[in-house]
N, C-alpha and C positions, 0 to 999 in steps of 0.2 A: 852421206846422210847427215853426219854430225855437223857439217858446215851449214847445211840448210836449216837444221833445227836450231842452231845457236845464232846464226847471223841472217837467216832468211834468204831472200833471193840474192843479195849481195854476196853472201857466203857461197852460194851455189855457183855464182859467176867465177869464183876462184878455181873451180874444178879444172878447167882446161889448162890453167897455168900450172897447177900442181901435178896434173897428169903428165906434163912434159918433163918433169924432174926424174932423173934416172938414179940419183944418189940415194941409196937406201937409208943411210944415216940421216940425211937431210929430211927425207920423208918421215922417219921416226920422230925427228924433232918437231916437225909440223904437226904430226898426230898428237904428240904430247901438248903442244902449245894450244891446240884447239880448246882444251879444257880450261886454260887459264887466260887466254887472250880476251880482251874486252872489246876489240873491234877487228874488222877485216884488215884495216891498215896495220894494226899491231901484229897480226898473224903474217901478213905479207912481208914484214920486216925480217922474218926468219929466213926467207929464201930470196929476198931482194933487198939486201942491206943497202942503206944509203951510202953513196960514194962520198968520200972525204975530200 
């Protein structure tokens, strides 16, 4: 719900990606980041870090 409210449809589209995550600590980090992230891409960086 928070994803849709903050980011609209693009936030709602993240739901399948986030639902596939089984790491509770990572899910907690995502939940906290929803409040401070300015974009869907910024939020996605929490669980899909760019490879170096």
